[in-house]
C-alpha positions in Angstrom: 0.1 0.1 0.0 1.4 3.4 -1.1 2.1 6.0 1.8 -0.7 8.4 2.9 0.0 12.0 3.8 -1.7 13.5 6.4 -2.9 17.3 7.2 0.8 18.3 7.6 4.1 17.4 5.6 5.8 16.4 8.9 3.0 13.6 9.3 4.3 11.5 6.3 4.3 7.7 7.3 4.7 4.9 5.1 2.4 3.0 7.0 -0.4 5.0 7.7 -3.8 3.2 7.6 -6.5 4.1 5.2 -9.1 4.7 7.9 -7.2 7.8 9.3 -7.7 9.5 6.0 -10.8 11.6 5.2 -10.5 11.5 1.5 -7.2 11.0 -0.7 -7.8 13.8 -2.8 -8.6 16.2 -0.1 -5.5 15.2 1.8 -3.4 15.6 -1.1 -4.5 19.4 -1.6 -4.1 19.9 2.2 -0.5 18.4 1.8 0.5 20.3 -1.3 -0.8 23.6 0.2 1.2 23.0 3.4 4.4 22.5 1.5 3.5 25.7 -0.3 3.1 27.9 2.5 6.0 26.2 4.7 9.1 28.2 4.4 11.4 26.6 6.8 11.4 23.0 5.3 15.0 21.1 5.3 15.8 20.1 1.5 18.8 18.6 0.0 20.3 19.0 -3.8 20.5 15.7 -5.7 21.8 14.6 -9.2 20.7 11.2 -10.6 21.6 9.8 -14.0 19.0 7.7 -15.7 19.9 5.3 -18.2 18.1 4.9 -21.5 15.4 2.2 -21.3 14.7 0.6 -18.0 15.9 1.9 -14.5 15.2 1.0 -11.0 14.5 4.4 -9.2 13.2 5.7 -6.3 12.3 9.1 -4.6 14.4 10.0 -1.5 12.5 12.5 -0.7 9.2 14.8 -1.5 8.6 17.2 -4.5 7.4 20.5 -3.6 4.6 20.3 -6.2 3.4 16.7 -5.7 4.4 13.3 -6.2 3.2 12.3 -9.6 5.4 10.3 -11.7 5.4 12.9 -14.3 6.3 15.4 -12.0 9.8 13.2 -11.1 10.7 12.0 -14.3 9.4 14.5 -17.0 11.2 12.5 -19.8 10.2 9.1 -19.0 8.7 6.8 -21.8 5.1 8.1 -21.9 3.8 4.5 -23.6 5.2 2.7 -20.5 4.1 2.6 -16.9 6.1 3.0 -14.0 5.7 -0.2 -11.8 6.1 -1.0 -8.1 6.5 -4.8 -6.6 4.1 -6.3 -4.3 4.0 -10.0 -5.1 3.8 -8.8 -8.7 4.5 -5.8 -10.8 1.7 -3.2 -10.4 1.5 0.1 -12.4 1.5 3.6 -10.2 1.0 7.2 -10.9 2.4 8.5 -7.7 5.5 7.5 -6.0 6.6 7.6 -2.3 10.0 7.5 -0.4 11.3 3.9 0.9 9.8 2.3 -2.1 11.5 1.3 -5.5 10.2 1.3 -9.0 10.6 0.3 -12.3 10.7 3.3 -14.8 11.2 3.1 -18.6 13.2 6.1 -19.9 13.2 7.7 -23.2 16.9 8.2 -23.7 19.5 9.0 -21.2 19.5 11.8 -18.8 20.8 13.5 -15.3 18.1 14.7 -13.5 19.3 17.6 -11.3 17.9 19.9 -8.6 18.0 23.2 -10.3 17.0 21.8 -13.7 14.2 19.1 -13.9 13.8 19.5 -10.0 13.3 22.5 -8.1 16.2 24.8 -7.5 15.5 24.8 -3.6 16.1 21.1 -3.6 14.2 17.9 -2.4 12.2 18.1 1.1 13.7 15.7 3.6 11.3 13.2 5.1 11.6 11.1 8.4 13.7 7.8 8.0 10.8 5.7 8.6 11.3 2.0 8.9 10.4 0.4 5.6 7.8 -2.3 5.6 9.1 -5.5 4.1 6.9 -8.5 2.7 8.1 -12.2 2.7 10.1 -12.8 -0.2 11.5 -9.9 -2.6 10.9 -6.2 -1.8 11.7 -3.3 -4.2 12.8 -0.7 -1.9 14.5 2.9 -1.6 16.8 4.8 0.4 16.7 8.5 1.8 18.8 11.4 1.0 22.1 9.8 2.0 24.1 7.0 0.9 24.3 4.0 3.1 26.2 0.8 2.9 24.2 -2.5 2.5 26.2 -4.4 4.9 24.8 -2.0 7.7 21.1 -2.4 6.8 19.3 -4.5 9.6 15.6 -6.1 9.8 13.0 -6.4 12.8 12.9 -9.2 13.6 16.7 -9.3 13.1 18.1 -11.8 10.3 15.4 -11.7 7.9 17.7 -10.8 4.8 18.3 -13.7 2.7 21.1 -13.1 0.2 22.7 -9.9 -1.5 20.9 -6.7 -2.2 20.8 -6.3 -6.1 20.7 -3.0 -8.2 19.9 -2.8 -12.0 22.5 -1.5 -14.1 22.4 -3.4 -17.6 21.6 -6.5 -15.7 21.2 -7.4 -11.8 24.4 -6.3 -10.0 25.4 -7.1 -6.0 25.0 -3.3 -4.4 27.4 -2.3 -1.8 25.6 0.9 -1.3 22.1 2.1 -1.4 22.1 5.6 -3.5 19.6 8.3 -3.2 17.2 8.0 -6.3 17.6 4.7 -7.1 15.6 1.5 -6.3 17.1 -1.9 -5.0 15.8 -5.6 -4.7 16.0 -7.2 -1.2 14.6 -10.5 -0.1 13.3 -11.1 3.0 12.5 -14.6 5.1 9.4 -13.5 6.7 7.4 -10.3 7.0 9.2 -7.3 9.1 10.8 -4.1 9.1 14.0 -2.9 7.0 16.0 -0.5 8.8 18.5 1.9 6.9 21.5 3.2 8.6 21.4 7.1 9.4 25.2 7.5 8.0 27.6 5.6 5.9 29.9 4.1 7.9 33.5 4.0 6.6 34.4 1.1 8.4 32.1 -1.4 7.2 33.4 -4.0 4.7 31.2 -5.1 1.9 29.9 -8.9 2.6 31.9 -11.3 0.2 29.3 -13.2 -1.7 31.8 -15.0 -4.4 35.0 -16.3 -3.3 37.7 -15.9 -5.7 38.0 -19.8 -6.5 34.5 -19.7 -7.8 34.3 -20.3 -11.6 32.8 -17.6 -13.6 30.9 -17.4 -17.0 31.1 -14.1 -18.4 28.9 -12.9 -21.0 29.8 -9.8 -23.1 27.4 -8.3 -25.6 28.1 -5.9 -28.5 27.3 -2.9 -26.6 30.1 -3.8 -24.0 27.3 -5.0 -21.3 29.3 -7.4 -19.0 27.3 -10.0 -16.8 28.9 -12.6 -14.7 27.3 -15.9 -13.5 29.0 -18.0 -11.0 30.1 -21.7 -10.7 30.1 -22.6 -6.9 32.8 -24.4 -5.2 32.4 -26.7 -2.0 29.0 -26.7 0.1 26.9 -23.7 -0.6 23.1 -22.4 0.4 22.3 -22.0 -3.3 19.2 -20.4 -1.9 20.7 -17.4 -1.1 21.9 -16.7 -4.3 18.2 -16.3 -6.0 18.1 -13.2 -8.2 15.1 -10.9 -8.2 12.1 -11.5 -10.2 12.5 -11.4 -14.0 12.7 -8.2 -15.3 10.5 -6.2 -17.6 10.6 -7.0 -21.5 13.5 -5.4 -23.1 15.6 -5.3 -19.7 18.9 -7.1 -19.9 18.3 -10.2 -18.0 20.9 -13.2 -17.6 20.5 -16.0 -15.4 20.3 -19.7 -14.8 17.1 -21.6 -15.2 16.7 -21.8 -11.5 16.6 -17.9 -11.4 20.1 -17.7 -9.5 23.4 -15.8 -10.3 25.3 -19.1 -8.9 24.8 -22.6 -9.6 26.3 -26.1 -8.6 27.7 -27.7 -12.0 28.8 -30.9 -10.5 27.5 -33.5 -12.7 24.3 -31.6 -13.7 23.8 -29.8 -16.9 22.6 -26.2 -16.2 20.5 -24.0 -18.6 21.3 -20.0 -18.6 18.7 -17.7 -20.1 19.9 -14.4 -22.0 17.4 -11.7 -22.7 17.7 -8.0 -23.7 21.5 -8.1 -25.1 22.4 -7.0 -28.5 24.5 -9.7 -30.6 27.1 -10.8 -31.1 28.0 -12.1 -27.5 31.2 -13.5 -26.2 31.1 -16.2 -23.4 34.3 -16.6 -21.6 34.6 -18.8 -18.6 37.3 -18.3 -15.7 38.4 -21.1 -13.0 36.2 -23.6 -14.7 36.3 -26.0 -17.6 32.9 -26.5 -19.3 31.3 -27.9 -22.3 28.6 -25.5 -23.9 25.7 -26.2 -26.2 22.9 -24.5 -27.6 19.6 -26.1 -27.0 19.7 -28.0 -30.3 23.7 -28.9 -30.0 24.0 -27.9 -33.8 25.7 -24.6 -33.7 27.0 -24.1 -30.5 28.9 -27.4 -29.1 32.2 -26.5 -27.4 34.6 -27.4 -24.7 36.1 -24.3 -23.0 39.0 -24.4 -20.3 39.5 -21.7 -18.1 40.2 -18.3 -20.0 38.8 -19.4 -23.4 35.9 -18.1 -25.0 33.7 -18.3 -27.8 31.6 -16.2 -30.0 27.8 -16.1 -30.4 26.5 -14.3 -33.4 23.1 -16.0 -34.0 20.5 -13.7 -32.1 18.0 -16.6 -31.9 20.2 -18.5 -29.3 18.8 -17.2 -26.1 19.6 -20.3 -24.1 23.0 -22.1 -23.4 23.5 -25.5 -21.5 26.5 -26.0 -19.6 28.2 -28.9 -18.0 31.5 -29.0 -16.1 34.3 -30.8 -17.7 36.2 -31.4 -14.5 33.5 -33.3 -12.7 31.8 -35.6 -15.0 32.4 -38.5 -12.8 31.5 -38.4 -9.2 34.3 -39.4 -7.1 32.2 -41.6 -4.7 28.8 -42.6 -4.0 27.1 -40.4 -1.6 23.8 -39.1 0.1 23.6 -35.4 1.0 21.4 -33.7 3.7 18.0 -32.6 2.1 17.5 -29.1 1.7 15.8 -27.3 3.3 15.7 -29.3 6.5 13.1 -28.9 8.8 10.9 -28.3 5.6 7.2 -27.7 4.9 6.1 -29.5 2.7 8.7 -29.9 -0.1 12.5 -30.8 0.1 15.3 -31.7 -2.2 17.4 -34.7 -1.9 20.6 -34.9 -3.7 23.1 -37.8 -4.2 25.8 -38.8 -6.5 26.7 -42.5 -7.9 30.2 -43.5 -9.5 29.0 -46.4 -11.2 25.8 -46.9 -13.6 23.3 -49.1 -11.9 19.6 -49.5 -10.3 19.0 -46.7 -8.0 16.3 -47.0 -5.2 15.5 -44.0 -2.8 12.8 -44.6 -0.2 11.2 -42.7 2.6 10.7 -44.6 5.9 8.7 -43.5 9.3 10.5 -43.5 12.5 8.9 -47.1 13.0 11.0 -48.4 9.8 7.8 -48.5 8.1 8.1 -47.8 4.0 6.1 -44.5 3.0 7.0 -44.1 -0.3 9.4 -44.9 -3.1 10.9 -42.0 -4.7 13.0 -43.6 -7.1 13.5 -47.3 -8.6 15.3 -47.1 -12.0 18.6 -47.4 -13.6 20.8 -44.3 -13.8 24.2 -43.4 -15.2 27.0 -42.1 -13.4 26.4 -38.6 -12.1 24.8 -36.2 -9.4 20.8 -36.3 -9.3 18.6 -34.0 -7.1 15.1 -35.5 -6.5 12.1 -33.5 -5.1 10.2 -34.9 -2.1 6.5 -33.6 -1.5 5.0 -34.6 2.2 1.8 -32.7 1.6 -0.1 -35.7 2.7 2.2 -36.8 5.7 2.1 -35.6 9.1 4.6 -33.6 11.2 7.6 -35.5 12.4 10.7 -37.1 11.6 11.5 -39.5 8.8 14.2 -41.6 7.3 15.5 -41.4 3.6 17.6 -44.4 2.4 19.7 -44.7 -1.0 20.7 -48.0 -2.4 22.6 -48.9 -5.6 25.3 -51.3 -6.4 25.4 -52.6 -3.2 26.4 -48.9 -1.5 23.4 -47.9 1.3 23.3 -44.7 3.2 20.3 -43.2 5.1 19.8 -39.6 6.8 17.1 -38.1 8.7 14.8 -35.1 7.8 12.3 -33.2 9.8 8.6 -32.1 8.4 7.0 -29.4 10.5 3.7 -27.9 9.6 
C-alpha cells in the first residue's frame, strides 16, 4: 500500500492506515498547500543519472509540487507505466519514499535539482522503517548513501542473500544511493532499517569467493555480466536473483533463477534476454562444455580463460556442464534441503557407477512410506524433489541403495 499523507507535510508515514484519511484527494490538496506555505523546510540537492530504457528508481524525499511520476521524471517513456512490486508488478501514478520503482526512460539523462527538479531542492522526510514482505521487496533509500552491509531488519536476520541493483543486468549493491531502487529478499514479514550514516569502517559482504568459476557474458554494446559456478558446500537459495525483469531489460540468469549454481555433474541452462548480438562467452576458473539447445550450432569445450562468440540472435539459451566433474568421486547421499521443511524438500545424491537406484522414505518405525526412485541411472549427481503434503509432522528417514552401497539420513517435516 502506498504511503498516505495526513494534514501536515511532517506527518508523512509509510504505514498510515486508510481509516485515518478523510479523502485521498483532500489530503493531497492539504499536503500540497502545506508545502507551498512552509518556508523552513529542510531540503537537499540531488543529481541522478538515468539510463536509456529500463531503470530501478526511487524518490528519496518529497517534491514540492506533488508526487506524480511525471513530476519526478518528466522525460520518462510516456507509453510505458511506472511499476512498483508487491508480489507482482503493479502500475502506479504517484510515488513515495522508501519504495523502489521500475521506470522506462526515453534516452539517457541526468536529473538535477535546479534543472528538472526545483532549485530549492528536494524535501527531507523522516527515515521511517520500510515495511517488508516475505520474499522480494523493491525498496528505495533516503537522502544519504548507506552501506548495504549496515542494513538491518526487525526481527533481526530476515535478509536472505545480497541486495541487488540494476545496471544493464542485476548486480550486487554495496551501497544504497539516493534516487535508485534496490531488490532485497526477506525470509518473513518485517521492517527494513536503513542506517543513518555511511559507515567508512563497514566492509562489503563477500558473496563470491575468488576460487569460484565464472561465466562472463559480454554483448556488442559492452554490457558485461557474470554468472558463477560454486566451489564447495553452498546454500544456493541465497543466490536467487530478483523477479524476472520487464520485457527489453537485460536479464541473464540460470534457469533456477540464480546468479550462482553448482555445476557438478548436472547440466544447467542459462537464459539470456535483452542483449545485443554478437555475444562473447568466457569462462574463468572453470572447464565447461557449452551447447545451444539443439547442440547443432554451439557445441564447444572451453578451458579456463577461453571464450566463444555467438552471432545468432535466436540463441537465447545455453546448456552448460562442468568438464572437471563428469564423474563423481564416490557414492554419496546428502542432507536434504531445506531441513526442517514444509511441505517440499530436495534430496541430492551421487553415484560413481551406473546401476539401479532406489531412494525410499520411511517413518520413524521403519515402515516404508513411499519409493521416490527405483530405476537405472548413469554416473552422475542427481536431485530429487520430495512432497510431503499428505504426511504428518515428524521425523522421517530416507535411504539410498545402489550397487551394494547403502546410506540413510534423517529429515524433519514441520507443518
